[in-house]
C-alpha positions in Angstrom: 19.3 3.4 82.4 19.6 3.2 86.2 18.0 5.1 89.2 18.5 5.0 93.0 16.4 5.8 96.0 17.6 7.2 99.4 17.1 3.7 100.8 19.7 2.2 98.4 17.0 0.7 96.2 18.0 0.5 92.6 15.9 0.3 89.4 17.2 -0.5 85.9 15.5 -0.4 82.5 16.7 -1.6 79.1 15.7 -3.0 75.7 15.9 -6.8 75.7 18.1 -7.6 72.7 16.5 -11.0 72.2 12.8 -10.0 72.1 13.0 -6.3 71.5 10.7 -5.7 74.5 11.3 -3.1 77.2 12.4 -4.6 80.5 12.8 -3.3 84.1 14.2 -4.7 87.3 14.3 -3.8 91.0 17.0 -4.6 93.6 19.4 -3.3 96.3 22.4 -1.3 95.4 25.6 -3.4 95.7 23.7 -6.7 95.8 22.9 -9.2 93.1 19.4 -8.9 91.5 17.1 -11.6 92.9 13.7 -10.6 91.5 12.5 -11.4 88.0 12.6 -8.7 85.4 9.3 -7.0 84.4 8.9 -7.0 80.6 6.5 -4.9 78.5 5.3 -6.2 75.1 5.7 -3.0 73.3 9.3 -2.4 72.3 11.0 0.6 70.9 13.6 3.2 71.8 15.9 3.0 74.8 13.8 3.6 78.0 14.3 6.3 80.7 13.9 5.5 84.4 13.7 7.6 87.5 13.0 6.9 91.2 11.9 9.2 94.1 13.8 9.2 97.4 11.1 6.9 98.8 11.3 4.4 95.9 8.5 5.4 93.6 9.7 4.4 90.1 8.7 5.3 86.6 9.9 3.9 83.2 9.1 5.7 79.9 9.9 4.7 76.3 8.8 5.3 72.7 7.2 2.2 71.2 7.8 0.9 67.7 5.7 0.3 65.7 3.5 3.2 66.6 4.3 5.9 67.1 3.2 5.7 70.8 4.7 6.8 74.1 4.4 4.3 77.1 4.9 4.6 80.8 5.1 2.0 83.6 4.8 2.9 87.3 5.8 1.1 90.5 4.6 2.6 93.8 7.1 2.9 96.7 7.3 -0.4 98.5 5.5 -2.3 95.7 6.9 -5.2 93.8 5.3 -4.8 90.4 5.0 -2.2 87.6 1.7 -1.0 86.2 1.7 0.2 82.6 -0.4 3.3 81.9 -2.4 4.1 78.8 -0.1 5.0 75.9 0.1 8.5 74.3 -0.5 8.0 70.5 -0.9 11.5 69.1 1.4 14.4 68.2 4.6 12.4 68.4 7.8 13.0 66.4 9.7 10.1 64.9 13.5 10.1 64.8 15.0 7.3 62.8 12.1 5.1 63.4 11.7 5.8 67.1 10.0 8.4 69.3 12.6 10.9 70.6 12.2 10.8 74.4 14.1 12.8 77.1 14.8 11.2 80.5 11.8 10.9 82.8 12.1 12.8 86.1 10.3 13.1 89.4 9.6 16.4 91.1 9.9 16.7 94.9 6.3 15.8 95.4 6.5 12.5 93.5 4.9 13.6 90.2 6.6 12.0 87.1 7.4 14.4 84.2 8.6 13.4 80.7 9.1 15.3 77.4 9.4 14.2 73.8 9.7 15.5 70.3 6.3 16.6 68.9 5.2 16.9 65.4 6.1 20.1 63.6 9.5 20.5 65.3 7.8 21.2 68.6 8.1 19.6 72.0 5.5 17.8 74.0 5.4 16.7 77.6 3.3 14.7 80.0 2.9 14.6 83.7 1.8 11.8 86.0 0.1 13.8 88.8 -0.1 11.8 92.0 -0.1 14.5 94.7 -3.0 16.5 96.1 -3.5 20.2 95.9 -1.7 22.6 98.3 -4.0 24.1 100.9 -2.8 27.6 101.5 -4.1 30.1 104.1 -6.6 27.8 105.9 -8.6 30.2 108.1 -11.0 29.1 110.8 -12.4 31.4 113.6 -11.2 30.4 117.0 -14.6 30.7 118.7 -18.3 31.0 118.0 -21.7 31.2 119.8 -24.3 28.5 119.5 -27.3 29.7 117.5 -25.4 32.5 115.8 -23.9 32.3 112.3 -20.1 32.6 112.2 -18.1 33.3 109.1 -14.4 33.4 108.4 -14.0 29.8 107.1 -11.7 30.2 104.1 -9.0 28.4 102.1 -6.9 29.0 99.0 -5.8 26.0 96.9 -3.0 25.5 94.4 -2.0 22.6 92.1 0.9 22.7 89.6 -0.5 20.2 87.1 -4.2 19.6 87.6 -7.3 21.8 88.0 -8.6 21.9 91.6 -12.3 21.4 92.5 -14.3 23.3 95.0 -13.1 22.8 98.6 -15.4 20.9 100.9 -15.8 21.7 104.6 -16.8 19.3 107.3 -17.8 21.3 110.4 -17.6 18.4 112.9 -21.3 18.5 113.8 -22.6 16.5 110.9 -23.0 19.5 108.6 -20.9 20.5 105.6 -20.5 23.2 102.9 -18.6 23.7 99.7 -16.7 26.8 98.8 -13.5 28.8 99.2 -15.2 31.0 101.8 -18.2 29.8 103.9 -20.1 30.4 107.1 -21.9 28.0 109.6 -24.2 28.0 112.5 -23.6 25.6 115.4 -26.7 24.5 117.4 -24.9 23.4 120.5 -21.9 24.5 122.6 -18.7 22.4 122.5 -15.3 22.0 120.8 -15.5 20.8 117.2 -12.9 19.6 114.7 -13.2 21.1 111.3 -11.9 19.4 108.2 -11.4 21.0 104.8 -10.6 18.9 101.7 -9.6 19.9 98.2 -9.5 17.3 95.3 -7.8 17.8 91.9 -9.1 16.7 88.5 -7.3 13.3 88.7 -8.7 12.5 92.1 -5.7 13.4 94.4 -7.0 14.9 97.7 -5.5 17.0 100.5 -7.1 17.7 103.8 -6.4 20.0 106.8 -8.0 20.1 110.2 -8.6 22.9 112.7 -10.7 23.3 115.9 -13.3 25.8 117.1 -14.7 26.4 120.5 -18.5 27.1 120.5 -20.0 28.9 123.5 -23.5 28.5 124.9 -26.3 30.5 123.2 -27.1 33.9 124.7 -30.7 34.2 125.9 -32.2 37.5 124.7 -34.1 39.6 127.2 -37.8 39.2 127.3 -39.7 41.8 125.2 -43.3 43.0 125.4 -45.4 42.5 122.2 -46.5 45.7 120.6 -49.7 47.1 122.1 -49.3 45.2 125.3 -48.4 47.2 128.5 -45.7 45.7 130.5 -46.7 44.5 134.0 -46.2 47.1 136.7 -43.0 46.9 138.6 -43.7 46.0 142.2 -42.5 48.7 144.6 -41.1 47.9 147.9 -43.4 49.5 150.5 -41.8 52.3 152.5 -41.6 51.9 156.3 -42.6 54.3 158.9 -39.6 55.5 160.7 -40.9 57.4 163.8 -39.5 60.9 164.1 -39.0 62.9 167.3 -42.1 65.0 167.9 -41.6 66.6 171.4 -41.8 70.3 171.4 -43.5 70.5 168.0 -46.9 72.1 167.3 -49.6 69.8 166.1 -49.2 71.0 162.5 -45.4 70.4 162.6 -45.8 67.0 164.2 -48.4 65.9 161.5 -46.2 67.1 158.6 -43.1 65.3 160.1 -45.1 62.1 160.5 -46.4 62.3 157.0 -43.0 62.7 155.5 -41.8 59.7 157.5 -44.7 57.5 156.1 -46.5 57.6 159.5 -49.8 59.0 160.6 -51.1 61.0 163.6 -53.0 58.7 166.0 -55.0 59.7 169.1 -54.3 63.3 170.2 -54.7 64.0 173.9 -55.1 67.7 174.9 -54.9 69.3 178.3 -58.2 69.4 180.2 -60.5 72.2 179.1 -58.7 72.7 175.7 -60.8 72.1 172.6 -58.2 73.0 170.0 -54.4 72.5 169.6 -53.8 76.2 169.4 -50.8 77.2 171.5 -50.1 73.6 172.3 -47.0 71.5 171.7 -46.2 67.8 171.8 -45.4 66.6 175.3 -45.1 62.9 174.6 -45.5 60.3 171.8 -46.6 56.7 171.9 -43.8 55.3 169.7 -40.2 55.9 170.4 -38.3 58.1 168.0 -36.0 56.2 165.6 -38.0 52.9 165.6 -39.2 51.5 162.3 -42.6 49.9 161.7 -45.1 49.4 158.8 -45.9 52.3 156.5 -48.9 54.3 157.8 -48.5 53.3 161.4 -50.2 55.7 163.8 -48.3 57.6 166.5 -50.4 58.9 169.5 -49.4 62.2 170.8 -50.1 64.0 174.1 -50.2 67.8 174.0 -49.3 70.4 176.6 -49.5 74.2 176.8 -46.7 75.8 175.0 -44.4 77.2 177.7 -43.9 80.9 177.7 -40.4 82.1 177.0 -38.5 83.2 180.1 -37.2 86.7 180.2 -33.9 87.4 181.8 -33.9 89.9 184.6 -31.7 93.0 184.2 -28.8 93.1 186.6 -28.8 96.0 189.1 -25.7 98.0 189.2 
């Protein structure tokens, strides 16, 4: 049997006629073999050989006496074959040998072989060397420090071996196990997340994603139950001096009060004891000026002028 890689590497396997052992040899297509042949003590039926495009090589044969099924594997770029543990149960003998179909590699580099099984059945074995597929890896694009964020999820698939629980490394020293998990980051920053799935024979596959974590949001201060919040300081109003001239004392006082001012010293005409029939003649503070709340404005009163009557025109 003969097999080729994409790099013109060639592998051959045969039964050594002198010793009855199984032999295999590696070389370059079109060139003489220069390496020594690898021989395996157990002899038997004609071997099958296959090689991946990158040079990974497997040889399988049925051993005699037995019955037992044997496999030897050479990794890509390696120089030697390693024989695996033989399969010794549920084998079908055909004229003194185990009936074996050709060994084949799948596109991922897993070796697959089939043989006749007892009871007119078929058996097969797989040499699983590839990690699980990671499908639909989901990681949230952003998070806030101090707040739990979910949405970390992954689906796994493996053709030949059972897959264990995925493991998450969140990039901040913390981790978690599960197909769907959540995490809380303590500090802001950009973190690289790594999720890894491992199958039953130890093959692992990983994928990485990144997440941007923003600074924590400081909640507004709250007042404990039963405690009154401190009073809100009010900005004191200013006294904006209004125009008072021509107003009665009562009118002037009301206007000053609404403007956050007060009536100061009141000067009346000589001989007047009350402000009746008097109006403001002058004020100590100019109208429109602003001063502190409660400022006093002195006023000078005068007798309210009598209204002038228009004389009738003579015709």
